[in-house]
C-alpha positions as CSV (number, residue, x, y, z in Angstrom):
1,M,-4.9,-1.4,-28.1
2,A,-4.2,-4.0,-25.4
3,M,-0.8,-4.2,-23.7
4,T,0.8,-5.9,-20.8
5,L,2.4,-3.8,-18.1
6,R,4.9,-5.6,-16.0
7,L,5.4,-4.2,-12.5
8,T,7.4,-5.3,-9.5
9,D,5.5,-6.4,-6.5
10,E,6.3,-3.1,-4.8
11,E,5.1,-1.1,-7.8
12,T,1.9,-3.1,-7.9
13,E,1.2,-2.4,-4.3
14,I,1.8,1.3,-4.8
15,L,-0.6,1.3,-7.8
16,R,-3.2,-0.7,-5.9
17,A,-3.0,1.7,-2.9
18,L,-3.3,4.7,-5.2
19,A,-6.3,3.2,-7.0
20,E,-8.0,2.5,-3.7
21,R,-7.3,6.0,-2.5
22,E,-8.7,7.6,-5.7
23,H,-11.6,5.1,-5.9
24,R,-10.5,4.2,-9.4
25,S,-9.3,1.0,-11.1
26,M,-5.6,0.3,-11.5
27,H,-6.2,0.5,-15.2
28,E,-7.7,4.0,-14.9
29,V,-4.9,5.2,-12.7
30,V,-2.2,4.1,-15.2
31,R,-4.2,5.5,-18.2
32,L,-4.5,8.9,-16.4
33,A,-0.8,8.9,-15.5
34,V,0.2,8.4,-19.1
35,L,-2.0,11.3,-20.2
36,E,-0.7,13.5,-17.4
37,R,2.9,12.7,-18.4
38,A,2.2,13.5,-22.0
39,D,0.7,16.8,-21.0
40,R,3.7,17.7,-18.9
41,A,6.1,16.8,-21.8
42,A,4.1,19.0,-24.2
43,H,4.2,21.8,-21.7
44,S,8.0,21.4,-21.2
45,A,8.5,21.5,-25.0
46,D,6.4,24.7,-25.3
47,R,8.3,26.3,-22.4
48,D,11.7,25.4,-24.0
49,E,10.6,26.9,-27.3
50,V,9.6,30.1,-25.6
51,L,12.8,30.3,-23.7
52,D,14.9,29.6,-26.8
53,W,13.0,32.4,-28.6
54,A,13.6,34.8,-25.7
55,E,17.2,34.0,-25.4
56,D,17.8,34.7,-29.1
57,R,15.6,37.8,-29.0
58,Y,17.2,39.3,-25.9
59,A,20.7,38.0,-26.3
60,D,22.3,41.5,-26.3
61,L,20.3,42.6,-23.3
62,L,21.1,39.5,-21.4
63,D,24.8,39.9,-22.2
64,R,24.7,43.5,-20.9
65,L,22.9,42.6,-17.8
66,S,25.4,39.8,-17.0
67,R,28.2,42.4,-16.8
């Protein structure tokens, strides 16, 4: 799917410098950034699910420890 990405001049320069530093195209840098962000979001969701489970499972223990 094709799309247009509108960046400020400053954002474009940051992207250009990053692409040069990594020896990648600006397109590739943006594509990898999207994938990395999606991976972090999935990790955060997994972490939150585990923490919610632990909070429910150990609610009595956590209550006692807090006193």
